[in-house]
C-alpha positions in Angstrom: -13.1 -35.3 -18.6 -11.7 -31.8 -18.9 -13.1 -28.8 -17.1 -15.1 -26.3 -19.1 -13.0 -23.1 -19.7 -14.8 -19.8 -20.0 -13.6 -16.2 -20.7 -15.0 -13.1 -19.0 -14.5 -9.4 -19.1 -14.1 -7.6 -15.8 -14.4 -3.8 -15.8 -14.2 -1.1 -13.2 -11.0 -2.4 -11.6 -9.0 0.3 -9.7 -5.4 0.6 -10.9 -3.2 0.8 -7.7 0.3 2.1 -7.4 2.7 -0.2 -5.6 6.4 0.2 -4.7 6.3 4.0 -4.6 9.6 5.2 -3.0 9.8 7.4 0.0 9.5 11.1 -0.7 7.7 10.4 -4.0 4.0 10.7 -5.1 2.4 9.5 -8.3 -0.4 10.6 -10.6 -2.0 7.8 -12.6 -4.3 9.5 -15.2 -6.4 6.4 -15.8 -7.6 5.3 -12.4 -9.8 2.5 -13.6 -8.9 -0.5 -15.9 -10.4 -3.5 -17.3 -9.2 -7.0 -18.1 -10.2 -10.1 -19.9 -9.6 -13.4 -18.1 -10.3 -17.1 -18.5 -10.5 -20.1 -16.3 -12.6 -23.1 -15.5 -16.2 -22.5 -14.7 -15.4 -23.6 -11.1 -12.6 -21.0 -10.7 -14.5 -18.2 -12.4 -17.6 -18.7 -10.2 -17.9 -15.6 -8.0 -15.0 -13.8 -9.7 -15.6 -10.0 -9.4 -13.6 -6.8 -9.7 -12.8 -7.1 -6.0 -11.2 -10.5 -6.7 -8.6 -9.1 -9.0 -6.0 -6.3 -8.8 -4.5 -4.1 -11.4 -1.2 -2.5 -10.4 1.6 -0.2 -11.6 4.9 -1.1 -10.0 7.0 2.0 -9.2 9.8 0.2 -7.4 12.3 1.0 -10.2 11.4 4.7 -10.2 13.7 6.7 -8.0 13.4 10.3 -9.4 10.6 12.6 -10.4 9.6 12.6 -14.0 7.2 11.0 -16.5 7.3 7.3 -17.2 5.4 4.9 -19.3 4.9 1.8 -17.1 3.0 -1.5 -17.7 -0.2 -2.2 -15.9 0.0 -5.7 -14.4 -2.7 -8.0 -13.0 -2.8 -10.0 -9.8 -5.3 -12.8 -10.3 -6.6 -15.7 -8.1 -5.2 -19.1 -8.7 -6.7 -20.8 -11.7 -7.4 -17.6 -13.5 -5.4 -16.6 -16.5 -5.1 -13.0 -17.8 -5.7 -12.5 -21.5 -5.6 -8.8 -21.9 -5.5 -5.6 -19.8 -6.7 -2.1 -20.8 -4.8 0.1 -20.5 -1.7 -2.2 -21.0 0.7 0.8 -20.5 0.1 4.0 -18.6 1.9 7.3 -18.9 2.4 8.3 -15.2 3.8 11.4 -13.5 6.1 11.1 -10.5 6.9 14.1 -8.3 8.6 14.8 -5.1 6.3 15.0 -2.1 5.9 18.5 -0.5 6.2 18.3 3.2 2.9 19.4 4.7 4.6 20.8 7.8 7.2 23.1 6.2 7.9 26.2 8.1 6.1 29.0 6.3 8.4 31.7 7.7 5.6 33.4 9.6 6.5 35.3 12.7 4.7 35.2 16.0 3.5 38.8 16.6 3.5 38.4 20.4 7.2 37.6 20.4 7.9 40.7 18.2 5.8 43.1 20.3 7.0 41.9 23.7 10.1 44.2 24.0 
């Protein structure tokens, strides 16, 4: 006896950035993806968009620029990925701007207290 294998489409999965280096920030134009998966009826029971992950791995990116990177899936045991949309994503990586940079403003009390 073999288990019955079924395929399913899962939409509205957030594409998450992983491995973003220190001092870098990323823009992923397509924030939501979809995938087609298959597995046994038992393994597929209860499978939802919250059960799977779509990621873009930025660990090899060390400088700002535009990159075309693959979208990868993280699936529960027993589930096989058949396709991902988008399969590749053109992403933008930039250097973080420190929120606490000194703006160069001068305290008026210290200037007028001569």
